[in-house]
C-alpha positions as CSV (number, residue, x, y, z in Angstrom):
1,M,-18.1,50.5,-2.2
2,G,-15.0,49.7,-4.1
3,R,-13.3,52.1,-6.4
4,T,-14.7,52.5,-9.9
5,G,-12.7,50.7,-12.5
6,A,-10.7,48.8,-9.8
7,K,-9.5,45.3,-10.9
8,V,-11.6,42.7,-9.2
9,K,-9.4,40.1,-7.5
10,K,-10.5,36.6,-8.4
11,G,-9.4,33.5,-6.6
12,G,-8.2,33.2,-3.0
13,L,-7.1,30.3,-0.9
14,G,-10.2,28.2,-1.6
15,N,-9.9,28.5,-5.3
16,A,-6.2,27.8,-5.2
17,L,-6.8,24.6,-3.3
18,L,-9.5,23.6,-5.7
19,R,-7.2,24.2,-8.7
20,T,-4.4,22.2,-7.1
21,Q,-6.7,19.3,-6.3
22,K,-8.1,19.3,-9.8
23,K,-4.7,19.4,-11.3
24,T,-3.5,16.5,-9.1
25,S,-6.6,14.4,-9.9
26,S,-6.3,14.9,-13.6
27,I,-2.6,13.8,-13.5
28,N,-3.5,10.7,-11.5
29,T,-6.4,9.9,-13.8
30,K,-4.2,10.2,-16.8
31,D,-1.6,7.9,-15.4
32,V,-4.0,5.3,-14.3
33,S,-6.1,5.3,-17.5
34,S,-3.1,5.3,-19.8
35,S,-1.2,2.4,-18.3
36,A,-4.0,1.1,-16.0
37,G,-1.5,1.5,-13.1
38,K,-0.4,-2.1,-13.5
39,H,3.2,-2.0,-14.7
40,V,4.5,1.4,-13.7
41,S,7.5,1.6,-11.4
42,E,10.0,4.2,-10.3
43,R,12.4,3.0,-12.9
44,D,9.7,3.7,-15.5
45,G,9.1,7.2,-14.2
46,G,5.9,6.3,-12.3
47,D,4.7,6.6,-8.7
48,A,5.9,3.8,-6.4
49,S,2.6,3.7,-4.5
50,V,0.7,3.2,-7.7
51,A,3.3,0.7,-8.9
52,L,3.0,-1.6,-5.9
53,A,-0.8,-1.7,-6.0
54,S,-2.0,-5.3,-6.4
55,Y,-3.8,-6.0,-9.6
56,L,-5.7,-9.3,-9.7
57,E,-8.7,-8.7,-12.0
58,G,-9.5,-6.4,-14.9
59,S,-11.3,-6.1,-18.1
60,S,-10.1,-7.3,-21.4
61,L,-9.2,-3.8,-22.4
62,D,-7.1,-3.4,-19.2
63,D,-5.2,-6.5,-20.0
64,F,-4.7,-5.5,-23.6
65,L,-3.3,-2.0,-22.6
66,A,-1.1,-3.6,-19.9
67,S,0.4,-6.0,-22.4
68,A,0.9,-3.2,-24.9
69,V,2.7,-1.2,-22.3
70,L,4.9,-4.1,-21.4
71,A,5.8,-4.8,-25.0
72,N,6.4,-1.0,-25.8
73,R,3.9,-1.3,-28.7
74,E,1.9,1.4,-30.3
75,F,-1.6,0.8,-31.6
76,T,-4.3,2.9,-33.2
77,A,-8.1,2.4,-33.1
78,V,-9.8,1.4,-36.4
79,K,-13.1,3.1,-36.5
80,E,-16.3,1.7,-38.1
81,S,-14.9,-1.8,-37.9
82,I,-17.5,-4.0,-36.3
83,M,-17.0,-7.6,-35.2
84,L,-19.8,-9.8,-33.8
85,M,-18.6,-12.1,-31.0
86,E,-20.5,-15.2,-29.9
87,E,-21.7,-15.2,-26.3
88,A,-19.3,-17.1,-24.1
89,D,-20.4,-20.0,-22.0
90,A,-21.6,-19.5,-18.5
91,G,-18.5,-21.3,-17.2
92,P,-18.1,-24.4,-15.1
93,Q,-20.8,-25.2,-12.6
94,V,-20.0,-24.7,-9.0
95,V,-22.2,-27.4,-7.6
96,E,-22.8,-30.8,-9.3
97,K,-26.2,-31.9,-10.4
98,D,-26.6,-34.2,-7.3
99,K,-27.2,-31.7,-4.5
100,N,-26.2,-34.2,-1.9
101,V,-22.7,-34.7,-3.4
102,M,-19.9,-32.7,-1.8
103,P,-18.3,-30.5,-4.6
104,E,-14.6,-31.2,-4.7
105,M,-12.1,-28.4,-5.1
106,T,-10.1,-29.1,-8.2
107,F,-7.1,-27.0,-9.0
108,A,-3.8,-27.3,-10.9
109,E,-0.8,-25.2,-10.1
110,M,0.9,-23.0,-12.7
111,K,4.5,-21.8,-13.1
112,V,5.9,-18.8,-11.2
113,P,7.5,-16.1,-13.4
114,R,11.3,-16.3,-13.4
115,R,13.6,-13.3,-13.3
116,P,16.0,-13.2,-16.3
117,Q,19.7,-14.0,-15.7
118,W,21.8,-10.9,-15.1
119,D,25.2,-9.9,-13.9
120,K,27.2,-6.8,-13.0
121,S,27.6,-5.9,-16.6
122,T,23.9,-5.7,-17.2
123,T,22.6,-2.1,-17.2
124,A,19.4,-1.1,-15.5
125,E,17.7,-0.4,-18.8
126,E,18.6,-3.8,-20.2
127,L,17.4,-5.6,-17.1
128,N,14.2,-3.6,-17.1
129,R,13.5,-4.6,-20.8
130,L,14.4,-8.3,-20.1
131,E,12.1,-8.4,-17.1
132,K,9.2,-7.0,-19.1
133,E,9.8,-9.4,-22.0
134,S,10.0,-12.4,-19.7
135,F,6.9,-11.3,-17.8
136,L,4.9,-10.8,-21.0
137,E,5.9,-14.2,-22.3
138,W,4.7,-15.7,-19.0
139,R,1.4,-14.0,-19.4
140,R,1.0,-15.3,-22.9
141,D,1.7,-18.8,-21.8
142,I,-1.0,-18.6,-19.2
143,A,-3.5,-17.2,-21.8
144,M,-2.7,-20.1,-24.1
145,L,-3.2,-22.7,-21.4
146,E,-6.5,-21.1,-20.4
147,A,-7.7,-21.1,-24.0
148,S,-6.8,-24.8,-24.4
149,S,-8.8,-25.9,-21.3
150,D,-12.6,-26.4,-21.5
151,H,-13.4,-27.3,-17.9
152,L,-11.1,-25.2,-15.8
153,E,-10.4,-21.5,-15.6
154,V,-7.4,-19.6,-14.4
155,T,-7.9,-18.0,-11.0
156,P,-7.4,-14.3,-10.6
157,F,-3.7,-13.9,-10.1
158,E,-1.2,-11.1,-9.5
159,K,-0.7,-9.2,-12.8
160,N,1.5,-6.4,-11.5
161,L,5.1,-6.8,-12.6
162,E,6.4,-4.7,-9.7
163,V,4.9,-7.0,-7.1
164,W,6.6,-10.0,-8.7
165,R,9.8,-8.0,-8.7
166,Q,9.5,-7.9,-4.9
167,L,9.4,-11.7,-4.9
168,W,12.5,-11.8,-7.1
169,H,14.3,-9.5,-4.6
170,V,13.3,-11.7,-1.7
171,R,14.4,-14.9,-3.5
172,E,17.8,-13.4,-4.4
173,R,18.5,-12.1,-0.9
174,S,17.2,-15.0,1.1
175,D,19.1,-18.1,2.2
176,I,15.8,-20.0,3.2
177,M,12.5,-19.6,1.4
178,V,9.6,-20.0,3.9
179,Q,6.1,-20.5,2.6
180,I,3.3,-19.8,5.1
181,V,0.0,-21.6,4.4
182,D,-3.4,-21.9,5.9
183,A,-3.9,-25.2,7.8
184,R,-7.5,-25.5,6.5
185,N,-6.3,-26.1,2.9
186,P,-2.5,-26.3,2.8
187,L,-2.2,-27.7,-0.8
188,F,-4.1,-24.7,-2.3
189,Y,-1.8,-22.1,-0.6
190,R,1.4,-23.9,-1.2
191,S,3.3,-23.3,-4.5
192,T,5.4,-26.3,-5.4
193,D,6.9,-24.4,-8.4
194,L,8.1,-21.7,-6.0
195,D,10.0,-24.3,-4.1
196,A,11.5,-25.5,-7.4
197,Y,12.4,-21.9,-8.3
198,A,14.1,-21.5,-4.9
199,K,16.3,-24.5,-5.6
200,E,17.3,-23.3,-9.1
201,G,20.6,-21.6,-9.9
202,E,24.1,-21.9,-8.6
203,T,23.1,-21.2,-5.0
204,P,19.9,-23.2,-4.3
205,R,17.9,-22.1,-1.3
206,H,16.5,-24.2,1.5
207,T,12.7,-24.4,1.8
208,L,10.4,-24.5,4.8
209,L,6.6,-24.8,5.2
210,I,4.9,-23.1,8.2
211,V,1.3,-24.4,8.5
212,N,-0.3,-21.4,10.2
213,K,-3.7,-21.5,11.9
214,S,-3.0,-25.0,13.0
215,D,-5.3,-24.6,16.0
216,F,-8.2,-25.2,13.5
217,L,-7.0,-28.8,13.2
218,D,-7.4,-31.4,15.9
219,E,-4.6,-33.9,16.7
220,R,-5.8,-36.6,14.3
221,Q,-6.1,-34.1,11.4
222,R,-2.6,-32.7,12.1
223,T,-1.2,-36.2,12.1
224,A,-2.8,-37.0,8.7
225,W,-1.4,-33.8,7.2
226,G,2.0,-34.5,8.8
227,D,2.1,-38.0,7.2
228,H,1.4,-36.4,3.8
229,F,4.2,-33.8,4.2
230,K,6.6,-36.5,5.3
231,K,5.7,-38.7,2.3
232,E,6.4,-35.7,0.0
233,N,9.7,-34.9,1.8
234,I,8.6,-31.4,2.9
235,D,10.1,-29.7,5.9
236,F,7.2,-28.4,7.9
237,V,6.0,-27.1,11.3
238,F,2.6,-26.5,12.7
239,F,2.1,-23.1,14.2
240,S,-0.7,-20.8,15.4
241,A,0.1,-17.1,15.2
242,K,-3.1,-16.2,17.0
243,E,-2.4,-18.4,20.1
244,A,1.2,-17.1,20.2
245,Q,0.0,-13.5,19.8
246,D,-2.5,-13.9,22.6
247,E,0.2,-15.2,24.9
248,I,2.5,-12.3,24.0
249,D,-0.3,-9.7,24.5
250,E,-1.1,-11.2,27.9
251,E,2.5,-11.1,29.1
252,A,3.0,-7.6,27.7
253,K,-0.2,-6.5,29.5
254,K,1.0,-7.9,32.8
255,L,4.4,-6.3,32.4
256,R,2.8,-3.0,31.6
257,Q,0.6,-3.2,34.7
258,E,3.6,-4.1,36.9
259,E,5.5,-1.1,35.5
260,R,2.6,1.2,36.4
261,N,2.3,-0.3,39.9
262,A,6.0,0.1,40.4
263,E,5.9,3.8,39.3
264,S,3.0,4.5,41.7
265,H,5.1,3.1,44.6
266,D,8.4,4.7,43.6
267,Q,9.9,1.2,43.1
268,Y,10.3,1.3,39.4
269,D,13.4,-0.4,38.0
270,E,14.2,0.0,34.3
271,V,13.0,-3.0,32.3
272,K,15.0,-3.8,29.2
273,P,13.1,-5.1,26.2
274,A,13.5,-8.8,25.8
275,N,15.3,-10.2,22.8
276,A,13.3,-12.2,20.3
277,L,15.0,-15.4,21.4
278,Q,14.4,-14.9,25.1
279,V,11.6,-16.7,26.8
280,V,8.6,-14.3,27.3
281,E,6.9,-16.5,29.9
282,A,8.8,-16.3,33.1
283,E,7.3,-19.6,34.4
284,A,7.5,-21.5,31.1
285,V,9.0,-24.9,31.2
286,V,12.2,-25.1,29.1
287,A,11.9,-28.7,28.1
288,K,8.6,-30.6,28.0
289,E,7.6,-33.9,26.4
290,E,5.2,-33.7,23.5
291,T,2.9,-36.7,23.3
292,S,1.5,-35.6,19.9
293,P,3.5,-36.6,16.8
294,C,2.7,-33.3,15.1
295,P,2.3,-30.7,17.9
296,V,1.5,-27.0,17.4
297,L,4.7,-25.2,18.2
298,S,4.7,-22.3,20.6
299,R,6.5,-19.1,19.8
300,V,9.6,-20.1,21.8
301,E,9.7,-23.6,20.1
302,L,9.4,-22.0,16.7
303,L,12.2,-19.6,17.5
304,E,14.4,-22.5,18.6
305,F,13.5,-24.4,15.4
306,V,14.4,-21.5,13.0
307,T,17.6,-20.8,15.0
308,K,18.6,-24.4,14.5
309,I,18.1,-24.2,10.8
310,A,20.0,-20.9,10.6
311,T,22.9,-22.4,12.4
312,E,23.0,-25.3,10.0
313,V,22.9,-23.0,7.0
314,L,25.5,-20.7,8.5
315,D,27.9,-23.7,8.7
316,E,27.3,-24.3,5.0
317,V,27.7,-20.8,3.6
318,G,30.0,-19.3,6.3
319,V,30.0,-15.8,7.7
320,R,29.5,-13.2,5.1
321,V,30.8,-9.7,5.8
322,K,28.2,-7.9,3.7
323,D,25.4,-9.6,5.6
324,K,27.1,-9.2,9.0
325,G,26.7,-12.9,9.6
326,L,22.9,-12.9,9.3
327,I,21.0,-15.8,7.7
328,K,18.0,-14.4,5.8
329,F,14.6,-16.0,5.8
330,G,12.3,-15.0,2.9
331,M,8.7,-15.0,4.1
332,V,6.2,-15.7,1.2
333,G,2.6,-16.5,1.1
334,F,-0.9,-15.9,-0.2
335,P,-2.8,-12.9,1.2
336,N,-4.8,-13.7,4.3
337,V,-2.8,-16.7,5.4
338,G,-1.5,-14.8,8.4
339,K,2.1,-14.1,7.1
340,S,2.4,-10.8,8.9
341,S,0.9,-12.3,12.1
342,V,3.5,-15.0,12.1
343,I,6.3,-12.4,11.7
344,N,4.9,-10.3,14.6
345,A,4.7,-13.4,16.7
346,L,8.3,-14.2,16.0
347,L,9.3,-10.7,16.8
348,G,7.4,-10.7,20.0
349,A,5.5,-7.6,19.0
350,S,2.4,-6.5,20.9
351,T,-0.1,-3.7,20.8
352,Y,0.6,-3.2,24.5
353,S,4.3,-2.5,23.9
354,H,5.9,0.0,21.6
355,K,9.5,-1.2,22.0
356,T,9.4,-3.9,19.3
357,Q,9.1,-3.4,15.6
358,R,5.7,-4.5,14.3
359,V,4.4,-5.4,10.8
360,A,1.0,-4.0,9.8
361,V,-1.8,-6.5,10.0
362,G,-5.3,-6.1,8.7
363,A,-8.5,-8.1,8.0
364,T,-8.3,-7.1,4.3
365,P,-6.1,-9.5,2.2
366,G,-2.9,-8.0,1.0
367,K,-1.9,-5.6,3.9
368,T,1.8,-5.9,3.1
369,K,2.6,-3.7,0.1
370,H,6.3,-3.7,-0.2
371,F,9.5,-5.7,0.5
372,Q,10.8,-5.1,4.1
373,T,13.4,-6.6,6.4
374,M,13.3,-7.2,10.2
375,I,16.2,-8.2,12.5
376,L,15.0,-11.2,14.6
377,S,18.3,-11.9,16.4
378,D,22.1,-11.6,15.9
379,K,21.8,-14.6,13.5
380,I,18.5,-14.2,11.7
381,M,16.9,-11.6,9.4
382,L,13.4,-11.8,8.1
383,C,12.6,-10.6,4.6
384,D,8.9,-10.0,4.3
385,C,7.4,-10.2,0.8
386,P,4.0,-8.8,-0.2
387,G,1.2,-11.3,-0.3
388,L,1.1,-12.9,-3.8
389,V,-1.8,-14.7,-5.5
390,F,-0.1,-17.4,-7.5
391,P,-1.9,-18.5,-10.7
392,S,-3.6,-21.8,-10.9
393,F,-6.4,-23.7,-12.6
394,V,-9.5,-24.0,-10.4
395,N,-13.0,-25.3,-11.1
396,S,-14.7,-22.3,-9.5
397,K,-13.9,-18.7,-8.8
398,A,-16.1,-18.9,-5.7
399,E,-13.3,-20.9,-4.1
400,M,-11.1,-17.8,-4.1
401,Y,-13.6,-15.9,-1.9
402,C,-14.1,-18.9,0.4
403,C,-10.3,-19.2,0.8
404,G,-10.1,-15.5,1.7
405,V,-7.8,-14.7,-1.2
406,L,-10.1,-12.2,-2.8
407,P,-11.7,-9.5,-0.6
408,L,-15.3,-9.9,0.1
409,S,-15.8,-6.2,-0.6
410,Q,-15.3,-7.1,-4.3
411,L,-18.0,-9.9,-4.2
412,R,-20.7,-9.4,-6.8
413,D,-22.4,-12.8,-6.9
414,H,-22.9,-14.3,-3.4
415,V,-24.8,-17.4,-4.6
416,S,-21.9,-19.5,-5.8
417,P,-19.7,-19.1,-2.6
418,C,-22.7,-19.7,-0.4
419,Q,-23.5,-22.9,-2.2
420,L,-20.1,-24.2,-1.4
421,L,-20.7,-23.3,2.3
422,C,-24.0,-25.1,2.4
423,H,-22.3,-28.3,1.2
424,R,-19.4,-27.9,3.6
425,I,-21.2,-26.8,6.8
426,P,-23.9,-29.0,8.2
427,K,-27.3,-27.6,9.2
428,R,-26.7,-28.4,12.9
429,V,-23.6,-26.0,12.9
430,F,-25.5,-23.2,11.3
431,E,-28.4,-23.4,13.7
432,R,-26.3,-23.8,16.9
433,T,-23.8,-21.2,15.9
434,Y,-26.3,-18.5,15.0
435,G,-29.3,-19.6,17.2
436,I,-31.6,-19.9,14.3
437,K,-34.0,-22.5,12.9
438,I,-33.6,-23.2,9.2
439,P,-36.8,-24.6,7.6
440,T,-36.4,-27.8,5.7
441,S,-38.6,-30.1,3.8
442,K,-40.3,-33.0,5.6
443,T,-38.4,-35.6,3.6
444,A,-35.0,-34.0,4.2
445,K,-32.3,-35.9,5.9
446,E,-29.8,-34.6,8.5
447,T,-26.9,-35.1,6.1
448,D,-28.6,-33.1,3.3
449,P,-27.0,-29.8,2.5
450,V,-28.9,-26.7,3.6
451,E,-31.0,-24.8,1.0
452,I,-29.1,-21.6,0.4
453,Y,-32.0,-19.1,0.6
454,A,-33.5,-20.8,3.6
455,L,-30.3,-20.2,5.4
456,L,-29.8,-16.6,4.2
457,E,-33.4,-15.6,4.9
458,S,-33.4,-17.1,8.4
459,Y,-30.1,-15.4,9.2
460,A,-31.3,-12.1,7.8
461,R,-34.5,-12.2,9.8
462,N,-32.6,-13.1,13.0
463,R,-30.3,-10.1,12.6
464,G,-32.9,-7.7,11.3
465,Y,-31.3,-7.3,7.9
466,T,-34.0,-5.9,5.6
467,T,-33.9,-4.4,2.1
468,T,-35.2,-1.0,1.2
469,G,-38.6,-0.8,-0.4
470,K,-40.7,-3.9,0.5
471,G,-38.6,-4.6,3.6
472,G,-37.8,-8.2,2.7
473,P,-34.8,-10.1,4.2
474,D,-31.5,-8.7,2.9
475,T,-29.9,-12.0,1.7
476,S,-26.8,-10.2,0.2
477,R,-25.8,-8.7,3.5
478,A,-26.5,-12.0,5.3
479,A,-24.3,-13.8,2.7
480,R,-21.4,-11.5,3.4
481,D,-21.6,-12.0,7.1
482,I,-21.7,-15.8,6.7
483,L,-18.8,-15.8,4.2
484,R,-16.8,-13.6,6.6
485,H,-17.4,-16.0,9.4
486,Y,-16.2,-18.9,7.2
487,V,-13.0,-17.1,6.2
488,N,-12.3,-16.2,9.8
489,G,-12.8,-19.8,11.0
490,R,-16.0,-19.4,13.0
491,L,-17.6,-21.7,10.5
492,L,-14.9,-24.3,10.2
493,Y,-14.2,-26.7,7.3
494,C,-10.8,-28.3,6.9
495,H,-9.8,-30.0,3.6
496,P,-8.3,-33.5,4.0
497,P,-5.0,-34.5,2.4
498,P,-5.3,-36.5,-0.9
499,D,-3.9,-39.7,0.7
500,V,-5.8,-39.7,4.0
501,S,-6.2,-43.2,5.3
502,D,-9.3,-42.6,7.5
503,P,-11.8,-40.2,5.8
504,T,-13.9,-40.1,8.9
505,I,-11.3,-37.8,10.5
506,F,-12.5,-35.0,8.3
507,D,-16.2,-36.0,8.1
508,I,-18.2,-32.8,8.6
509,H,-21.3,-34.5,10.2
510,E,-19.3,-36.5,12.7
511,L,-17.3,-33.4,13.7
512,A,-20.5,-31.4,14.0
513,K,-22.0,-34.0,16.3
514,A,-18.9,-33.9,18.5
515,Q,-18.9,-30.1,18.6
516,F,-22.7,-29.7,19.1
517,P,-24.2,-32.7,20.8
518,D,-27.9,-33.3,20.6
519,L,-30.1,-31.2,22.8
520,A,-33.1,-32.3,24.8
521,D,-35.1,-29.3,23.7
522,P,-34.6,-28.2,20.1
523,I,-34.0,-24.6,19.2
524,A,-37.2,-22.7,18.6
525,P,-37.4,-20.8,15.4
526,E,-37.2,-17.0,15.6
527,S,-40.4,-15.0,14.9
528,T,-40.6,-11.3,14.3
529,E,-43.7,-9.0,14.5
530,D,-43.8,-8.8,10.7
531,E,-44.0,-12.6,10.5
532,V,-46.7,-12.8,13.1
533,N,-48.8,-10.2,11.2
534,E,-48.2,-12.1,7.9
535,E,-49.4,-15.3,9.5
536,A,-52.5,-13.7,10.9
537,T,-53.5,-12.3,7.6
538,P,-54.8,-14.9,5.1
539,S,-53.0,-14.7,1.7
540,T,-54.6,-15.1,-1.6
541,E,-51.4,-16.0,-3.4
542,P,-50.5,-19.6,-4.0
543,N,-48.4,-21.3,-1.4
544,V,-45.0,-22.2,-2.8
545,D,-43.6,-23.5,0.4
546,E,-46.0,-26.4,1.0
547,E,-43.1,-28.9,1.3
548,L,-41.3,-26.8,3.9
549,D,-42.0,-27.5,7.6
550,F,-42.8,-24.1,9.0
551,D,-44.2,-24.5,12.5
552,T,-46.5,-21.5,13.3
553,T,-48.2,-22.7,16.4
554,V,-48.7,-20.4,19.3
555,E,-46.7,-22.6,21.6
556,V,-43.6,-22.3,19.4
557,K,-44.0,-18.5,19.3
558,R,-44.1,-18.4,23.1
559,A,-40.9,-20.5,23.2
560,V,-38.9,-18.0,21.3
561,S,-36.0,-16.9,23.5
562,K,-35.7,-13.3,24.8
563,R,-32.4,-12.9,23.0
564,L,-33.9,-13.5,19.6
565,K,-36.8,-11.2,20.4
566,K,-34.3,-8.5,21.5
567,H,-32.1,-8.8,18.4
568,G,-34.7,-9.6,15.9
569,R,-34.7,-6.1,14.4
570,K,-31.5,-4.5,15.7
571,G,-29.1,-7.3,14.6
């Protein structure tokens, strides 16, 4: 027993850790709730990690508080003041009334915020105030344009001032502004106003367009897009970071294996890391004829191309002592277009080699969080900018999810994006890709779009996705899987240029027939034990699927493949 009257010691290491954690969480909550974490930077006394957090969407209260912080305004709440607001319209319809008509993606680009003019005499406080005022005015202009439009809505765009400051730094430091776009829809990802902004001022910057993921396009489609870019006087190249990265990884893997074999035989010679401009493939042909008018450049060819541009710019600007004779390329692009993958391919970085600097790459859009520089060669420096979502008018927010700009983890309504997919991907592609049979009406044509819930339920049953409770097909989970496959390119749809001469080049049904020819034996629909039991038990409820062609014969059930039976429940 302890001494009588002794002071009981309260606390300990555990309580101390809890108090520290509680204190830290309260401070972070206060900072985020007061300014919404949108426009706080180190120069404002905030945390840099919070300041660089991308902010695309928020409530009206968040936008109001952010605008108040930008304008340094004070406001007070007026209690017992009630105002009735009329219910807003549901917004533009995603799919037109005619279900067989392909919904067109309509968008109009908006301006990029400019950094105010400044010189050496401008103090940091003055520049900070000018930047906030300019950014706030830009936000007001967008709000006014959105209010004046009845049919279009502004897409979720970057509302964090600190992220736009990263773009301003890249623009000021770069000699060449490079936009990286997705080959499946280049016009949506390209900002024409950013090119105009790059050419403004006393020292205009050169511009270049890298069409990444060009392996999704065939030769005729690349030629059509190349003709469009040439007509618009756009300097462009077609590139595939994935194919280039696969070659780099394969070569690095072989080199690593050779080093291990040499060490085991005591015949190891030190291998120096290759320069980014050296040929990685030992047996690569230096000069080869390209029969295609718009070929997909390899890594070596892209390095030669950017080196040629850097040499031309160096002849114009001359050697600058402060830059050590380096020509700087500013790499800009939307999230999820593969900007970091292109940089890694240029650097020759591989997961099998730790001798080369590598940029973080992730499946979630917006992996790059801050401005960073990488030395590519003795002539070239790469300035990597965080992924920016530029503002634009679009006829549907669902397009943002289909384009991979918004993370699918934030998706709340899966119906609208899946409706777009059902119009863009033929029934043949869904069935042959997933090995499923989608029920359709007896009067349906092959070119008719797939019914959304017929697709989702068939996929969910095939993968064994069920909901809690009644155990029905989990269509929400199935929708996320299918949307993820669409974003990754497993379900492929490429937008045509506006002035394409031959529309059949991008016709989805012709491309589907070429990719998946007709089979002698059609794919049998999957059947699970639950479905067999349901069919054996007569139902007293009215049949709402009389028009759907569900084949429930015993012969069809026996024809179900072993793979579908095996994965019918496990997914």
